C-alpha positions as CSV (number, residue, x, y, z in Angstrom):
1,M,53.4,-18.6,-28.5
2,F,53.2,-22.2,-27.4
3,I,56.5,-22.0,-25.6
4,K,55.4,-18.9,-23.8
5,F,52.1,-20.6,-22.8
6,K,54.0,-23.6,-21.4
7,F,56.3,-21.3,-19.4
8,L,53.3,-19.5,-18.0
9,L,51.7,-22.8,-16.9
10,F,54.9,-23.9,-15.3
11,M,55.3,-20.7,-13.3
12,L,51.6,-20.7,-12.3
13,F,52.2,-24.3,-11.1
14,L,55.2,-23.2,-9.0
15,I,53.4,-20.2,-7.6
16,N,50.5,-22.4,-6.6
17,L,52.9,-24.8,-5.0
18,V,54.9,-22.2,-3.2
19,L,52.4,-19.6,-2.2
20,G,49.5,-22.0,-1.3
21,S,48.6,-22.6,2.3
22,G,50.7,-25.3,4.0
23,C,52.5,-28.0,2.0
24,S,51.4,-28.6,-1.5
25,D,49.5,-31.7,-2.4
26,N,50.6,-31.6,-6.0
27,K,52.5,-34.8,-6.6
28,T,54.2,-34.0,-9.9
29,I,57.0,-31.8,-8.6
30,F,57.1,-33.6,-5.3
31,D,57.7,-36.9,-7.0
32,R,60.5,-35.5,-9.1
33,A,62.1,-34.0,-5.9
34,L,61.8,-37.2,-3.8
35,L,64.9,-39.1,-4.9
36,S,64.1,-41.8,-2.3
37,A,61.7,-42.1,0.6
38,G,64.1,-44.4,2.4
39,N,63.4,-46.0,5.7
40,T,61.0,-43.7,7.6
41,S,60.8,-45.8,10.8
42,L,62.9,-43.3,12.8
43,L,61.0,-40.3,11.5
44,K,57.7,-42.0,12.4
45,K,59.1,-42.7,15.9
46,V,59.8,-39.0,16.3
47,M,56.3,-38.1,15.1
48,L,54.7,-40.5,17.6
49,K,56.8,-39.0,20.3
50,A,55.6,-35.5,19.2
51,E,51.9,-36.7,19.3
52,K,52.4,-37.5,23.0
53,G,53.4,-33.9,23.6
54,E,57.1,-34.7,24.4
55,R,60.1,-32.6,23.5
56,I,61.4,-32.8,19.9
57,V,64.6,-31.2,18.6
58,V,64.8,-30.4,14.9
59,G,68.4,-30.1,13.8
60,L,70.0,-29.0,10.5
61,I,73.6,-28.9,9.4
62,G,74.8,-27.4,6.1
63,G,76.2,-24.3,4.4
64,S,75.0,-20.8,3.9
65,I,71.6,-21.9,2.4
66,T,70.8,-23.7,5.7
67,Q,72.0,-20.7,7.6
68,G,69.4,-18.7,5.7
69,A,71.5,-16.8,3.1
70,K,69.6,-14.5,0.7
71,A,66.3,-15.0,2.6
72,S,64.9,-11.5,3.3
73,H,64.3,-12.5,6.9
74,M,65.2,-15.6,8.9
75,S,61.5,-16.5,9.0
76,K,61.6,-16.7,5.2
77,S,64.4,-19.3,5.2
78,Y,63.7,-22.9,4.3
79,A,65.2,-24.1,7.6
80,Y,62.9,-22.0,9.8
81,Q,59.8,-22.9,7.8
82,A,60.6,-26.6,8.0
83,A,61.0,-26.3,11.8
84,I,57.7,-24.4,12.1
85,W,55.9,-27.2,10.4
86,W,56.5,-29.3,13.5
87,E,55.0,-26.7,15.8
88,E,52.0,-26.3,13.5
89,N,51.3,-30.1,13.2
90,F,52.2,-31.1,16.8
91,P,51.0,-28.1,18.9
92,N,51.2,-30.0,22.2
93,A,54.8,-31.0,21.7
94,D,57.8,-28.9,22.9
95,I,59.7,-28.2,19.7
96,G,63.4,-27.2,19.8
97,F,65.4,-26.0,16.9
98,V,69.2,-26.2,16.3
99,N,70.5,-24.7,13.1
100,A,74.2,-25.6,12.5
101,G,74.5,-24.1,9.1
102,I,77.7,-22.2,8.4
103,G,78.4,-20.4,5.1
104,S,81.1,-21.7,2.8
105,T,81.5,-25.0,4.6
106,G,81.1,-28.5,3.2
107,S,80.9,-31.9,4.7
108,D,84.8,-31.9,4.9
109,I,84.3,-29.4,7.7
110,G,80.9,-30.6,8.8
111,V,82.1,-34.1,9.6
112,F,84.4,-32.7,12.2
113,R,82.1,-30.1,13.8
114,L,79.0,-32.3,13.8
115,N,79.2,-33.3,17.4
116,R,80.1,-29.9,18.9
117,H,77.6,-27.9,16.8
118,L,74.7,-30.3,16.6
119,L,74.7,-33.8,18.0
120,R,75.5,-32.7,21.6
121,F,72.0,-31.1,21.6
122,K,70.5,-34.6,21.0
123,P,68.4,-33.8,17.9
124,D,65.6,-36.1,17.0
125,I,65.7,-35.1,13.3
126,V,68.8,-34.1,11.3
127,I,68.5,-32.5,7.9
128,V,71.9,-32.6,6.1
129,E,72.5,-30.0,3.3
130,F,76.0,-30.1,1.7
131,S,75.4,-31.0,-1.9
132,V,76.1,-27.5,-3.2
133,N,79.3,-26.8,-1.3
134,D,80.7,-30.3,-1.8
135,S,82.4,-31.5,-4.9
136,N,80.8,-34.4,-6.8
137,T,83.5,-36.8,-5.8
138,E,84.1,-39.9,-3.8
139,K,86.1,-37.8,-1.3
140,S,83.1,-35.7,-0.4
141,A,80.9,-38.8,-0.3
142,E,83.4,-40.2,2.3
143,T,83.0,-37.2,4.6
144,L,79.2,-37.2,4.2
145,E,79.3,-40.9,5.1
146,G,81.1,-39.9,8.3
147,I,78.3,-37.5,9.2
148,I,75.7,-40.3,8.6
149,R,77.7,-42.9,10.6
150,Q,78.3,-40.6,13.5
151,S,74.7,-39.7,13.7
152,F,73.5,-43.3,13.6
153,N,76.1,-44.6,15.9
154,R,74.3,-43.3,19.0
155,S,72.1,-44.9,21.7
156,D,69.1,-42.9,20.3
157,P,69.9,-42.1,16.7
158,P,68.1,-39.2,14.9
159,A,66.0,-39.6,11.8
160,I,68.2,-38.3,8.9
161,I,67.1,-36.6,5.7
162,L,69.5,-35.7,2.9
163,L,68.5,-32.4,1.3
164,M,70.3,-31.9,-2.0
165,M,70.4,-28.4,-3.2
166,C,71.9,-27.3,-6.5
167,N,73.9,-24.5,-8.2
168,A,72.1,-22.8,-11.1
169,K,74.8,-20.3,-12.1
170,N,75.1,-22.2,-15.4
171,E,71.4,-22.1,-16.6
172,K,72.0,-25.0,-19.0
173,E,72.9,-27.3,-16.1
174,L,72.0,-27.7,-12.4
175,V,75.2,-28.7,-10.6
176,S,75.4,-30.5,-7.3
177,A,77.2,-33.4,-5.6
178,Q,74.0,-35.5,-5.9
179,K,75.6,-38.3,-7.9
180,W,78.0,-39.2,-5.1
181,H,75.9,-38.1,-2.2
182,S,73.0,-40.3,-3.4
183,K,75.3,-43.3,-3.3
184,I,75.6,-42.7,0.5
185,G,71.9,-42.1,0.8
186,Y,70.9,-45.3,-0.9
187,H,73.4,-47.3,1.0
188,Y,72.0,-46.1,4.4
189,N,68.4,-46.1,3.0
190,L,67.9,-42.4,3.8
191,P,65.1,-40.1,2.6
192,M,66.6,-37.9,-0.1
193,I,65.0,-34.7,-1.4
194,S,66.5,-33.1,-4.5
195,L,65.9,-29.6,-5.7
196,K,67.7,-30.5,-8.9
197,G,65.1,-33.3,-9.4
198,A,62.3,-30.8,-8.8
199,L,63.6,-28.2,-11.3
200,S,65.5,-30.1,-14.0
201,S,62.8,-30.4,-16.5
202,G,62.0,-26.7,-16.4
203,F,65.7,-25.7,-16.7
204,Q,66.4,-28.2,-19.5
205,S,63.4,-27.0,-21.5
206,G,64.4,-23.4,-21.0
207,N,61.0,-22.6,-19.5
208,L,62.4,-21.8,-16.0
209,K,65.1,-19.2,-15.4
210,A,67.5,-19.2,-12.5
211,D,66.4,-15.8,-11.2
212,K,62.9,-17.1,-10.5
213,I,64.3,-19.4,-7.8
214,F,67.8,-18.1,-7.0
215,A,69.0,-14.7,-5.8
216,D,72.5,-15.2,-7.3
217,G,72.5,-18.6,-9.1
218,L,73.4,-20.4,-5.8
219,H,71.3,-19.1,-2.9
220,P,67.5,-19.3,-3.1
221,N,65.5,-16.1,-2.9
222,D,62.4,-16.0,-0.7
223,F,60.5,-17.8,-3.4
224,G,63.2,-20.5,-3.7
225,H,63.4,-20.9,0.1
226,K,59.7,-21.4,0.3
227,L,59.8,-24.0,-2.5
228,V,62.5,-25.9,-0.7
229,A,60.5,-25.8,2.6
230,D,57.4,-26.9,0.7
231,L,59.3,-30.0,-0.6
232,V,60.6,-30.9,2.8
233,C,57.4,-30.5,4.7
234,S,55.4,-32.3,2.0
235,F,57.6,-35.3,2.8
236,F,56.9,-34.8,6.5
237,K,53.2,-34.6,5.7
238,R,53.4,-37.8,3.7
239,V,55.0,-39.7,6.5
240,K,52.6,-38.2,9.1
241,N,49.7,-39.5,7.0
242,E,51.2,-43.0,7.1
243,L,50.9,-43.0,10.9
244,K,47.2,-43.7,10.5
245,G,47.9,-47.2,9.2
246,P,49.5,-50.2,10.9
247,Q,53.1,-49.6,11.8
248,K,56.0,-51.9,10.8
249,Q,59.0,-51.7,13.1
250,L,61.9,-51.6,10.6
251,L,65.0,-51.0,12.7
252,Q,67.6,-48.7,11.0
253,E,70.8,-50.5,11.8
254,L,74.2,-49.2,10.9
255,P,75.5,-51.2,7.9
256,R,79.1,-51.7,6.8
257,P,80.6,-48.5,5.4
258,L,80.2,-47.9,1.7
259,I,83.5,-46.1,1.4
260,S,85.2,-46.0,4.8
261,K,84.7,-45.6,8.5
262,R,87.6,-43.1,8.7
263,F,85.4,-40.4,10.1
264,D,83.3,-42.4,12.6
265,H,85.0,-40.5,15.4
266,T,86.0,-36.9,15.0
267,D,86.5,-33.7,17.1
268,F,86.8,-30.0,16.6
269,F,89.0,-27.8,18.8
270,Q,88.7,-24.0,18.8
271,P,90.1,-21.4,21.3
272,G,88.8,-22.4,24.7
273,D,88.7,-26.1,23.9
274,I,92.5,-26.6,23.8
275,N,95.3,-24.5,25.2
276,P,98.8,-24.0,23.6
277,F,102.0,-25.2,25.3
278,L,103.8,-22.5,23.4
279,N,102.7,-19.0,22.5
280,K,105.0,-16.2,21.2
281,G,103.0,-13.4,19.6
282,W,99.6,-15.0,19.0
283,R,96.3,-13.9,20.4
284,V,92.6,-15.0,20.3
285,G,90.4,-12.7,18.2
286,P,87.2,-12.7,16.1
287,V,86.9,-14.4,12.7
288,R,84.3,-14.7,10.0
289,R,81.6,-17.4,10.5
290,F,83.2,-19.0,13.6
291,R,83.3,-17.6,17.1
292,S,87.0,-17.0,17.4
293,A,90.5,-17.9,16.1
294,W,94.1,-17.8,17.1
295,E,95.7,-15.0,15.1
296,S,99.1,-13.5,14.5
297,G,100.5,-10.9,12.1
298,I,104.0,-10.9,13.5
299,S,106.8,-12.5,11.5
300,G,108.5,-15.2,13.4
301,S,105.7,-15.6,16.0
302,E,105.0,-19.2,17.1
303,I,102.2,-21.1,18.7
304,G,102.3,-24.8,19.7
305,F,99.7,-27.5,20.7
306,E,99.6,-31.1,21.6
307,V,96.9,-32.7,19.5
308,E,95.8,-36.4,19.4
309,G,94.4,-38.1,16.3
310,A,95.0,-40.4,13.4
311,E,94.2,-37.6,11.0
312,I,94.7,-33.9,11.9
313,S,93.7,-31.0,9.7
314,L,93.9,-27.2,10.2
315,L,90.9,-25.0,9.6
316,Y,91.9,-21.4,8.8
317,D,90.5,-18.3,7.3
318,R,91.4,-17.2,3.7
319,D,91.3,-13.7,2.3
320,Q,93.4,-11.5,0.1
321,N,95.4,-10.1,3.0
322,A,96.0,-13.4,4.8
323,G,99.5,-14.6,5.6
324,I,101.8,-17.6,5.2
325,V,102.8,-20.0,8.0
326,E,105.0,-23.0,8.4
327,V,103.5,-26.0,10.2
328,F,105.9,-28.3,12.1
329,V,104.5,-31.7,13.2
330,D,106.8,-33.6,15.6
331,D,110.1,-34.0,13.8
332,L,108.7,-34.0,10.3
333,P,109.7,-31.4,7.6
334,P,107.6,-28.2,7.8
335,Q,104.6,-27.7,5.6
336,K,103.9,-24.3,4.2
337,I,100.3,-22.9,4.2
338,N,99.4,-19.8,2.2
339,A,96.1,-18.4,3.3
340,S,96.0,-15.6,0.8
341,T,93.4,-15.8,-2.0
342,S,92.0,-13.5,-4.6
343,S,88.6,-15.3,-4.5
344,Y,85.8,-15.0,-2.1
345,P,87.0,-15.1,1.6
346,S,86.2,-18.4,3.1
347,P,87.4,-21.0,5.6
348,S,89.8,-23.5,4.2
349,V,91.2,-26.9,5.2
350,T,94.7,-28.4,5.0
351,K,95.4,-31.9,6.2
352,I,98.7,-32.0,8.1
353,L,98.9,-35.6,9.3
354,S,97.4,-38.9,8.3
355,R,98.2,-42.1,10.2
356,Q,96.6,-45.5,10.8
357,K,96.4,-45.1,14.6
358,S,95.7,-42.2,16.9
359,E,98.6,-40.8,18.7
360,K,99.6,-37.5,20.4
361,H,101.5,-35.1,18.2
362,K,103.2,-31.8,18.9
363,I,102.3,-29.1,16.3
364,V,104.0,-25.8,16.0
365,I,102.8,-23.0,13.7
366,K,105.1,-20.2,12.7
367,S,104.2,-17.0,10.9
368,I,106.8,-16.3,8.2
369,D,105.6,-13.2,6.4
370,G,104.1,-11.0,9.1
371,N,100.6,-11.0,7.5
372,S,97.6,-12.0,9.5
373,F,96.9,-15.7,9.8
374,K,93.8,-16.9,11.6
375,L,93.7,-20.5,12.8
376,I,90.1,-21.3,13.4
377,A,90.3,-25.0,14.6
378,F,92.1,-28.3,14.8
379,M,90.0,-31.0,13.2
380,T,90.8,-34.5,14.2
381,A,89.7,-38.1,13.3
382,F,90.6,-40.9,15.7
383,D,90.1,-44.6,16.1
């Protein structure tokens, strides 16, 4: 009886938090969610700009959750609700919104597409959400660091917030890349908001079940999206309230890298961005999640490009009917890539070259089994 009563209180608390008007003022769940307030000087600068009625661009980059997956309507997604907060709190400002969320992608893809999909729109705020799709490893922390360093290494850097979502498919444990991602967040003194932090006590006690927050154990339902939006805009509200006091100008300088500066400079080339010097049997066609891809289903067909970079990776589409190709880089032995998978169709990455210095390389891709292979992009890092 006591356990059921505790569960009822917890759910009433969440319902009050989520369904109440505006951002919740209840500090218990917010304090658990706020892993670090970080340096808010850039965010305050944006808010002061908005108070003057100037243009503000709110940007987000992440996976399917940021894209709005499992929300019943886009207006129910956390991303939309977080952006709307700016319109409601700064009615005289011109608020723009750029959502660069793409399903089934992590920071290993995001670090390459960051500039083309988000930074070129000059966002004032960037919310980064990759903690569900990334592995909890140093490797994923390195690519997340690349996103942070690229964003800060600009003449007018945006305010960055790390939003750490979690996977609740195993109800005994909330899984995310938070351990490694938070190392990056602390190093760069970033605000960090953790859904895992907000929900852990309820899950550990057994008082909160996954289906109350998640549609499928991974993607939030409408209730979950609203909860996430509430946590984010509660932080915005806290910072906005601090504008009433004296302001300390704490510059957010780019420190030395925690792991590496390997991904300080990257690029992302899709059809239309780069042209082949060789094409026998390939064409440009549609592909899941991205606008287009080079595709061939003809055995022996070849396509070749000249690509410059210190590190070069291929981004391609995987599904159960996908084919096998050989990749020739300069005079090196060919590498075989099998894009067939029995699991959920998704984009995949294979690194085909890693060097210390950037150079131009000739890359030829040859279909060897006649099944469809869709090459989405070349992803490069350069010095």
